[in-house]
C-alpha positions in Angstrom: 135.0 -36.0 30.4 136.1 -38.5 33.0 136.5 -41.0 30.3 139.0 -38.9 28.4 140.9 -38.2 31.6 141.3 -41.9 32.2 142.3 -42.5 28.6 145.1 -39.8 28.9 146.2 -41.3 32.2 146.6 -44.8 30.5 148.5 -43.2 27.6 150.8 -41.5 30.1 151.4 -44.8 32.0 152.2 -46.7 28.8 154.4 -43.9 27.5 156.3 -43.8 30.8 156.8 -47.6 30.7 158.2 -47.4 27.2 160.5 -44.5 28.1 158.8 -41.6 26.4 159.1 -39.1 29.2 157.9 -36.0 27.3 154.8 -37.6 26.0 154.1 -39.2 29.4 154.4 -35.8 31.2 152.2 -34.1 28.6 149.5 -36.8 28.8 149.6 -36.8 32.6 149.2 -33.0 32.6 146.2 -33.2 30.2 144.7 -35.9 32.3 145.1 -33.9 35.5 143.4 -30.8 33.9 140.5 -32.8 32.5 140.0 -34.5 35.9 139.8 -31.1 37.7 137.4 -29.7 35.0 135.3 -32.8 35.5 135.3 -32.2 39.3 134.3 -28.6 38.9 131.5 -29.4 36.5 130.3 -32.2 38.8 130.1 -30.0 41.8 128.3 -27.3 39.8 125.8 -29.8 38.6 125.2 -31.0 42.1 124.6 -27.5 43.4 122.5 -26.2 40.5 120.9 -29.6 39.5 117.3 -30.4 39.0 115.0 -29.1 41.7 112.1 -31.3 42.8 
């Protein structure tokens, strides 16, 4: 999921450089959502991970 977040961030940067503001904003928003979902799932996996 972090991989997709980084991909959308790169798409947003490239679109912003080329002047496509709407696409850049949408891709940045998707990237932000995916990053926060990744963080939540990461914290949950740390808390409820494998018990030794």
